ZAMARGU-4260 file (C-alpha; in steps of 0.2 Angstrom, whole numbers, plus 5000, padded with zeros to 4 digits):
<rodrens>
0) 5551/5841/5529 | 5557/5859/5527 | 5569/5865/5514 | 5583/5875/5519 | 5584/5894/5513
5) 5596/5907/5510 | 5597/5924/5505 | 5597/5927/5486 | 5614/5935/5487 | 5623/5920/5495
10) 5630/5909/5482 | 5625/5891/5483 | 5638/5877/5485 | 5642/5868/5470 | 5642/5848/5471
15) 5651/5834/5462 | 5644/5817/5464 | 5655/5802/5459 | 5647/5785/5455 | 5655/5770/5450
20) 5642/5757/5443 | 5644/5741/5454 | 5627/5731/5453 | 5622/5738/5436 | 5608/5750/5441
25) 5607/5752/5460 | 5622/5764/5463 | 5618/5776/5448 | 5600/5775/5453 | 5602/5781/5470
30) 5614/5795/5464 | 5603/5800/5450 | 5589/5803/5462 | 5600/5811/5474 | 5607/5824/5460
35) 5589/5827/5454 | 5583/5831/5471 | 5597/5843/5475 | 5592/5853/5459 | 5574/5853/5461
40) 5572/5855/5479 | 5587/5864/5485 | 5591/5874/5469 | 5610/5868/5469 | 5622/5867/5455
45) 5626/5848/5453 | 5638/5838/5442 | 5635/5819/5442 | 5650/5808/5436 | 5647/5790/5431
50) 5658/5778/5423 | 5644/5769/5415 | 5633/5780/5404 | 5625/5764/5395 | 5618/5758/5412
55) 5613/5775/5416 | 5604/5776/5399 | 5593/5762/5405 | 5585/5772/5419 | 5586/5788/5411
60) 5583/5788/5392 | 5588/5806/5390 | 5605/5800/5392 | 5616/5800/5376 | 5629/5786/5380
65) 5641/5794/5368 | 5641/5812/5375 | 5655/5814/5388 | 5646/5830/5395 | 5627/5833/5394
70) 5613/5840/5405 | 5598/5831/5410 | 5584/5838/5422 | 5596/5852/5427 | 5610/5840/5432
75) 5627/5841/5423 | 5632/5823/5418 | 5650/5819/5415 | 5658/5803/5409 | 5671/5798/5423
80) 5686/5798/5412 | 5704/5805/5413 | 5701/5816/5399 | 5686/5824/5406 | 5693/5829/5424
85) 5701/5846/5420 | 5687/5855/5430 | 5687/5866/5446 | 5683/5854/5460 | 5667/5858/5468
90) 5662/5864/5485 | 5654/5847/5490 | 5662/5831/5484 | 5652/5815/5486 | 5661/5798/5485
95) 5646/5787/5482 | 5647/5770/5490 | 5666/5770/5493 | 5672/5773/5475 | 5688/5781/5475
100) 5691/5799/5469 | 5703/5801/5455 | 5721/5807/5461 | 5721/5822/5450 | 5703/5828/5457
105) 5711/5826/5475 | 5725/5835/5471 | 5715/5850/5463 | 5705/5850/5479 | 5721/5852/5489
110) 5727/5866/5478 | 5710/5876/5477 | 5713/5885/5492 | 5695/5882/5497 | 5687/5872/5510
115) 5678/5857/5503 | 5665/5846/5511 | 5671/5828/5506 | 5658/5814/5509 | 5659/5796/5508
120) 5640/5792/5505 | 5638/5774/5512 | 5625/5761/5508 | 5609/5761/5517 | 5609/5750/5532
125) 5598/5746/5547 | 5612/5740/5557 | 5614/5747/5575 | 5632/5751/5573 | 5628/5764/5559
130) 5623/5777/5572 | 5638/5778/5580 | 5650/5779/5564 | 5638/5792/5555 | 5647/5809/5552
135) 5664/5802/5558 | 5679/5812/5550 | 5693/5803/5541 | 5708/5814/5539 | 5719/5811/5523
140) 5735/5803/5528 | 5745/5816/5518 | 5735/5831/5512 | 5726/5844/5522 | 5709/5837/5518
145) 5696/5828/5529 | 5683/5815/5522 | 5667/5812/5532 | 5656/5796/5533 | 5638/5799/5530
150) 5627/5783/5533 | 5609/5782/5527 | 5598/5773/5539 | 5582/5771/5547 | 5585/5778/5565
155) 5587/5797/5570 | 5606/5795/5573 | 5609/5791/5555 | 5607/5802/5538 | 5589/5796/5534
160) 5582/5788/5519 | 5582/5796/5501 | 5564/5802/5496 | 5556/5817/5488 | 5546/5829/5498
165) 5530/5825/5487 | 5533/5807/5485 | 5519/5800/5496 | 5507/5813/5490 | 5510/5808/5472
170) 5508/5789/5477 | 5492/5791/5486 | 5484/5801/5472 | 5491/5788/5459 | 5485/5773/5470
175) 5467/5781/5473 | 5463/5786/5455 | 5459/5771/5444 | 5460/5782/5428 | 5479/5785/5432
180) 5482/5768/5435 | 5472/5763/5420 | 5482/5775/5409 | 5499/5769/5416 | 5494/5750/5411
185) 5490/5757/5394 | 5506/5766/5392 | 5515/5749/5395 | 5503/5740/5382 | 5495/5730/5396
190) 5477/5728/5401 | 5470/5735/5418 | 5471/5720/5430 | 5455/5708/5432 | 5445/5709/5447
195) 5454/5695/5457 | 5471/5696/5448 | 5487/5699/5457 | 5500/5710/5449 | 5518/5707/5455
200) 5534/5716/5449 | 5550/5705/5449 | 5567/5713/5449 | 5581/5701/5456 | 5599/5695/5454
205) 5600/5678/5446 | 5588/5668/5458 | 5583/5650/5455 | 5569/5652/5468 | 5560/5661/5454
210) 5556/5644/5447 | 5548/5639/5463 | 5537/5655/5462 | 5532/5652/5445 | 5527/5635/5448
215) 5516/5641/5463 | 5508/5655/5454 | 5504/5643/5439 | 5496/5630/5449 | 5487/5643/5461
220) 5469/5647/5461 | 5472/5666/5458 | 5477/5673/5441 | 5494/5681/5443 | 5503/5693/5431
225) 5521/5694/5433 | 5531/5709/5426 | 5549/5707/5424 | 5562/5720/5416 | 5572/5714/5401
230) 5587/5705/5406 | 5581/5699/5423 | 5578/5681/5427 | 5579/5676/5409 | 5587/5659/5413
235) 5572/5655/5424 | 5560/5661/5411 | 5568/5650/5398 | 5569/5635/5410 | 5550/5637/5415
240) 5542/5641/5399 | 5553/5633/5387 | 5557/5649/5379 | 5575/5649/5371 | 5578/5668/5370
245) 5565/5679/5379 | 5565/5698/5375 | 5556/5713/5379 | 5538/5712/5375 | 5537/5694/5376
250) 5521/5686/5385 | 5522/5669/5393 | 5507/5659/5400 | 5506/5643/5410 | 5491/5638/5421
255) 5486/5654/5431 | 5502/5663/5428 | 5505/5676/5414 | 5524/5683/5413 | 5527/5699/5404
260) 5544/5706/5399 | 5545/5724/5401 | 5558/5736/5395 | 5569/5745/5409 | 5558/5759/5415
265) 5563/5777/5418 | 5564/5780/5437 | 5548/5789/5438 | 5539/5776/5428 | 5546/5762/5439
270) 5540/5770/5454 | 5522/5770/5447 | 5524/5751/5443 | 5529/5748/5461 | 5514/5759/5466
275) 5502/5749/5454 | 5507/5731/5459 | 5501/5721/5473 | 5517/5714/5477 | 5536/5719/5473
280) 5551/5709/5473 | 5566/5721/5473 | 5585/5720/5473 | 5601/5731/5478 | 5597/5748/5485
285) 5588/5759/5474 | 5572/5748/5471 | 5573/5742/5489 | 5570/5760/5495 | 5557/5764/5482
290) 5548/5749/5486 | 5546/5754/5504 | 5539/5771/5498 | 5526/5762/5488 | 5518/5755/5503
295) 5515/5738/5496 | 5521/5721/5502 | 5538/5717/5496 | 5553/5706/5497 | 5571/5711/5495
300) 5585/5702/5487 | 5601/5710/5495 | 5617/5711/5485 | 5627/5697/5489 | 5644/5699/5496
305) 5659/5687/5500 | 5659/5677/5515 | 5641/5681/5519 | 5644/5698/5523 | 5626/5704/5518
310) 5617/5692/5530 | 5619/5704/5545 | 5613/5718/5535 | 5599/5709/5529 | 5593/5702/5546
315) 5595/5720/5554 | 5582/5727/5542 | 5571/5712/5545 | 5572/5715/5564 | 5567/5733/5561
320) 5554/5730/5548 | 5546/5715/5557 | 5545/5724/5575 | 5528/5729/5574 | 5521/5714/5564
325) 5511/5700/5572 | 5522/5685/5577 | 5512/5674/5565 | 5516/5685/5550 | 5534/5687/5555
330) 5536/5669/5556 | 5531/5667/5538 | 5539/5684/5531 | 5556/5681/5538 | 5559/5663/5531
335) 5552/5670/5514 | 5566/5684/5514 | 5579/5671/5518 | 5574/5657/5505 | 5572/5671/5492
340) 5591/5677/5496 | 5597/5658/5495 | 5599/5655/5514 | 5583/5647/5519 | 5579/5628/5520
345) 5568/5625/5504 | 5559/5636/5493 | 5550/5653/5497 | 5532/5649/5503 | 5521/5659/5493
350) 5504/5652/5497 | 5509/5654/5516 | 5515/5672/5514 | 5500/5677/5504 | 5488/5671/5517
355) 5495/5686/5527 | 5490/5699/5513 | 5480/5710/5523 | 5492/5711/5536 | 5506/5715/5524
360) 5497/5728/5516 | 5493/5737/5532 | 5510/5736/5539 | 5518/5743/5522 | 5507/5758/5523
365) 5511/5761/5542 | 5530/5758/5538 | 5529/5771/5524 | 5520/5783/5535 | 5532/5782/5550
370) 5547/5783/5538 | 5542/5799/5531 | 5541/5808/5547 | 5560/5808/5549 | 5571/5821/5539
375) 5575/5814/5522 | 5592/5810/5517 | 5595/5824/5505 | 5590/5838/5517 | 5601/5830/5530
380) 5616/5830/5519 | 5614/5847/5513 | 5613/5853/5530 | 5628/5842/5536 | 5639/5849/5521
385) 5634/5867/5523 | 5640/5865/5542 | 5657/5858/5536 | 5659/5872/5523 | 5657/5887/5536
</rodrens>
């Protein structure tokens, strides 16, 4: 993946990214990774606007939730508030996930006398219709402004998937080096895995299927350590272990299962958790993407939408992800995904799924290797916006 170059006397476009937090961490998580990559790999001036600094602080401890303007990793962070909007609009303006720009900011874009690349950055989707809608213009009904739809996706006709250029190299180094992994576990205050132990990260929305998994893992023949961020699946932990108020640092044991409640991890540390575990349960968008780059078997809980609008999106991903899997593995993985998302008959069949462990591990590696061959989303987005600014 080649980084676009320019002469030193050519001014770099400025970028504003607006993020309204919808599912707590996924939206700001994607926007924060994008902003960091724009600065680190493309040397751009970036402002990131968010309406929820407290959620942002969970994944970036450098953030001071009381400061309306601050800088982290070279990105200017601004509280999205009316009192904070008296700024010159950027050359590139990103509406992340269909959040609506403030009217005063849109008016300032109109009055600036400059050309702006105004982008509606959509959610990642594997659906076929995305290719034909990617990059389409949407003229403003009253103002001389045009917004463009930019769709992340898995096919060449889309905007691609968010990933740093050295992500897979860092992951491969970590997964091959027992000392790096041991140091990571020590940083979390956890012993390195036993010889036959299975390590699982669990990040989900409210999901009663977790009770079935806890039961399966507790009764199984293999020791399982399940690592859960604070605030996630607390009702299920309370029900299964009889613990009234589980908090960060708590450790619960039953049968062959041990559950450890972790703090919310900064993004780079969360990546390492996904790399270090044998299996990852993820949710939303950011952790979903990062689990694929981790090249470990995973199951995704998609953000639920009204009237089941999320199901076609989930099935479109499964169609792509399972295309090269043996039929026997697909026949187990697909109903597991569906049951975990509350749409299958019965509980997720962990024992049946884990019999395919070797196949799932090989497939996860191959999937990540194929995906990395496509141009990354940030580079595609930079090139797209630069063309609109000409």
